[in-house]
N, C-alpha and C positions, 0 to 999 in steps of 0.2 A: 504493499500500499502506499503511495506518495505521501510525502508530509505537507502538513498543513499549507495552503495556499500555493502548493506547487501543482501544476498539470491541472487547471481548474476545468471541472465540468460543466458548472453552472457561473456566469458572470453577470450580475445584476447590477445596473447603474441607473439611479434616479427613479425608482418605482414609487408611485404614488397610487392609492385607492380611495377614490371620493364616491361618498353617497349623497345625493342631492335629495332633500326634502322640501316640503312646501316653505318652511320657514328659513331654512339654512343648509349649507352644505357640510356634512359630517366627514372629516378628514381620518379616515381609518388607518391610513398610512401614509407617511410624507417624507418622499424624497429619500428614500433608504439606498445603500448602494452595499452590496456584501458578494463573495463569492463561497464556492463548495468546491473543493476537490475530491479526490478519491480518500475521503477521511470522515470523521464524525463532527459535525458542527451542531452544537447545541444553540438554541434560540429561545431565549428564557424571559419571560415578563409577565405581569398580572394579566387578569383577565382583561380584556379590551385594549392590550397594549398594542394589538395588530398583529402578531405572529401566525395566527392562523390563516388570516388573510393573505398573509405573505405566500404561505406554502399553496393556497389555493390559486393564487395569482400566478404562481409558477406553473401550475398545470391547467392554466385557463378555465378555471371554475368558478370565476365571478361573473355573476349574472347581473342584466339590467335589474334594477336602476346603477347598479354599480359600474362607476368607470375607471378603469386602468389605464395609466399612462406609464411609460418608462422611456429613458433615452436609450437603453440597452438592455436586451434580456437575451444573452446567448447561450445556449445549451449544446457544447459539442461542436460548436461551428453552426448551429441552427439558430437563425432569429426568430426566437418565439414570437415578437411583436408583430410578426408579420403573416404568421399562419391563419389558413382558414380553420375552420370548426372540423372540415373533413382531416385536413392536415394534422389537427393537434389530436385526434383521435387515434391516428397511428403512432403517437408518441406515447399517450396515456397508457400505463400498465406495461407497453412493451419496452419503452424506455425510461420512463418516468413513472413511479408508482408511489401509492399514498396510503398509509394505515390510518385510518381514524380512530377516532378516540374510543370508542364504544362499539363493541361486534354487534350488540343487540340490535342496533339501528343500522348497521352497515350490511349484515347477511341477511339473504331473502328468506323469510321464514317459512315459505312454502314450497322451498327447493331443497333436495339433501346437499349435505356439505360437499360431497362428491361431486355432483354434478355442478355445482357452482365453480368450483375450482378447474374442472375440466373444461367449462365455457370458457373462464378467464384464458386458460392457456391455448385452447383451439382459436378464438378470436386473435390472440396475439400472435401465435406461430403458425396458424392456420393447420394444426396437427389433425389427423384422423383419430377417431373416438378412441381405438386402443391405444394408440400412442400417448393419448391424453389421460386416460386413466392409469398408465404406468407412470407418467410424469407426476401425476396427483399424489399418487402412493408415495413417490420418492420425497415429493414435499413434505407431506404428513411426518414421514419418518425424520426428515430433517430438522422439524421443529420440535422433534421428541415428543412425538404422541405415540404412547404405548402400543395402541391397538388401532393401528390404522385402518384395517378391514371394518371395523366396527363403526369408526367416525365417519368413514366415506359415505356408509349408508345411512348415518343419523341426520336429524333436523337440527337447526341451530338450537330450539328450545331444549335439546336433551344432552347438551353439554354445559361445563361451567364457564364463568366468565374467562378464566386463565385460558382455558382450552380454547374457547372463541376467539382469544386474541392471538393466540398460536395459528389457529385456522386462517385468521385475516392476513397475519404476515405470510403463511405459505400462499394464499392467493396472489399476495401482492409481489411475490418474489418468484414464482412459477415461471415466468417468462424470462427470469434473470436480466431487470433491468439495471440501468448504469446508475440511477438515482433512485434513492428511497426517503420518502418525505413520510416521518412517524409523528403523528400529530397527538401527543399526550398519550400513547398507547398503553400506558401503566396506570394511569390515574385512577381508574375505576377497581384496580387490584389490590389485594393485601400485599404486604411487604416480601413475604417469602415467594409468593407467586410472582410479584414485579421483579424480583432478583432473576428468578428463572427466565422469564422474558427478555430481559435485558440481555442475559448470556447469550440465549439464541440469536437475538439480533446482531449482537456483537460478532459471535462466530460467522454468520451466513454473510455480512458485509466484508469481514476481513479476510472471509475465503475465495469471496467472489472480486475483490477489489472496487467494491463499490463507493459511491457516496453516500452520506446522510446527513439529511435535515432533521434534528431531532429536537421537534417543540414541546416546551414544558414550561410549568410553571415552578418547578421543584429547581432551586439552585444547587442544591448539596448534590443531588442525582446526578443533573447534567455536568457537573464538575468532575464527579467520580468516573463517569462514563465516556466523555467527549473528548475529543482533542482540542476544539477550540470553543469559547463560549460567547455568543453575541447577545448583549441585553439591550431588551427594547422598554420604551416607556413613552405612552402617549404616541403611537405611531410613528416612533423615531428610535435610532440606534444611538444608544447614550454611551455606550462603551463596548470595547471589546478586547479578549486577552487569550492568551493559551489557557486552558483548563488547570494545567498544574501550577499556572501562577494567578488563580482567582483571588487568594489572599492578598495580592498586592494592587488590588482595582482601586482605583483612586475616585470615581464618580461618587457623589454622596448617596445616589440612589441605590448603585451597588453595593455600596458600604453600609447602607440601611437595610438593604435585604440581607446581607449576611448577619448582622447584628441582630436582627430578629429571629433568627433562627436557632433552635435549642441545641445545643452540643454536649455530649456525654462526657468528654474530656476537660470541658471548661464549663461548669455548670454555674448558673446566676441566680439570684434571688428572683430576679423580675426581667423578663425579656424586653430589649428596646421596642417602642412603637415606631414604624415609617412615618417620619414627617417628610412630606411632599412640598416641594417648592414650585411655585407658579412659574417662577423663570426657566424651569426645565422645559417647559414646553415650548419656549421661545428660542433656546440655544440651539446652534447648528448640530446637525446630526452627525454622528462619526462614520466614516467611510470604512466598512469592514472588509474590505478587498485585500488589503495589503499589509496584513498580519506576520 
């Protein structure tokens, strides 16, 4: 796997996402720039910071009345800003895939799990039914599902939340995309299962030399799992650093997030409360492409 910042798969410059309303325009994402190579990049922020919108914009999933503009959005030499919907469909799932937050809302409840993964592979690779079934079984084993034959025939309501998330990862990686966008894939899971799912993602991404955009609100989790961390606040990137150097973060928002997290090795009587400054919303954003 290439190091952070080298051999970028995705280069985004000046991305903005706006939602006009009757009274005003909501600026969900404001002129952000970042890159993702064959590495794990964590995008962290509170709810409403724009991190999920950023991932959806890369996949061309922002629908009207949302307005997406960017000076540049290149994926492996492809200008995403100029793609038609038909051209985008050739990339979604095949070259770029996205794991959503909760499998209960992502999996089709009236289709068996095997049929859903088969379909994803057949659409992406144009494979025959037999080849698709073999590939699906391989992926179910790859995400460490012990009884793939039973799960293949099961419906989504018959599996646990942790297994459902593994199934979603299998479905998104079945076509071996170059870039995976994971939108809080472990937030609905307990801590033990969370670590198991992250270990699976880590293994699969590393083995395949993929790029990963890991969207989360959990700063500690991202710092322990990713190579780089991008901090978003109010639609802007306020800071970026290597995950191993997160303790050296300088922006008061990042420092406030770190101070508000409990630590076993440094217990305190009362955790700090994050105090937000209005001036942070008007500060120029940080370019996260050149770390």
